[in-house]
C-alpha positions in Angstrom: -5.5 22.4 16.6 -7.9 20.9 19.2 -9.6 19.0 16.4 -6.3 17.5 15.3 -5.4 16.4 18.9 -8.9 14.8 19.3 -8.6 13.0 16.0 -5.1 11.7 16.8 -6.2 10.6 20.2 -9.3 8.9 18.8 -7.1 7.1 16.2 -4.7 5.9 18.9 -7.6 4.6 21.0 -9.2 2.8 18.1 -5.8 1.2 17.1 -5.3 0.0 20.7 -8.8 -1.4 20.9 -8.4 -3.3 17.6 -5.2 -4.8 18.8 -6.8 -5.8 22.1 -9.8 -7.4 20.2 -7.4 -9.5 18.2 -5.5 -10.5 21.3 -8.6 -11.6 23.0 -9.7 -13.7 20.0 -6.7 -16.1 20.2 -8.2 -18.0 23.1 -11.5 -18.4 21.3 -9.7 -19.8 18.3 -7.8 -22.3 20.6 -11.1 -23.4 22.1 -12.6 -24.0 18.7 -9.5 -26.2 17.8 -9.7 -28.0 21.1 -13.4 -28.7 20.6 -12.9 -30.1 17.1 -10.0 -32.3 18.2 -12.1 -33.7 21.0 -14.5 -35.1 18.4 -11.7 -37.2 16.9 -12.0 -35.7 13.4 -10.4 -38.6 11.6 -7.2 -36.8 10.6 -4.1 -38.7 9.5 -1.4 -39.0 12.1 0.7 -36.4 10.3 -2.1 -33.9 10.1 -3.1 -34.5 13.7 0.4 -33.8 14.8 0.6 -30.7 12.6 -2.6 -29.4 14.1 -1.5 -30.0 17.6 1.9 -28.3 16.9 0.2 -25.3 15.2 -2.2 -25.0 18.2 0.7 -25.1 20.6 2.6 -22.5 18.5 -0.5 -20.3 18.5 -0.7 -20.4 22.3 3.0 -19.7 22.7 2.7 -16.7 20.3 -0.4 -15.5 22.2 1.4 -15.6 25.5 4.4 -13.8 24.0 2.1 -11.0 22.8 2.6 -11.9 19.1 -1.1 -12.1 18.2 -0.7 -11.8 14.5 1.6 -14.8 14.5 -0.8 -16.6 16.9 -3.8 -16.0 14.6 -1.8 -17.2 11.6 -0.9 -20.5 13.2 -4.3 -21.0 14.6 -5.9 -20.3 11.2 -3.7 -22.8 9.6 -4.7 -25.4 12.2 -8.4 -24.6 11.6 -7.9 -25.0 7.9 -6.5 -28.5 8.3 -9.4 -29.3 10.6 -11.9 -27.9 8.1 -13.4 -25.3 10.5 
């Protein structure tokens, strides 16, 4: 019985840690996008606007605690930027 409790507690701890790790990665993704945008990457006006909107959406999702949605938006922005 103790083994089951320990295993369950460990699983809960690892799940929480994984969620926190993803949550803390959003700002790093935003910094990478900002750094690339600062180099004037030569995007079309439409793509530049889309990247900026996706980046803003990613930040809003991050602040709302929706880290999966944040990472999805930021990944799409990075794909457009080629990073």
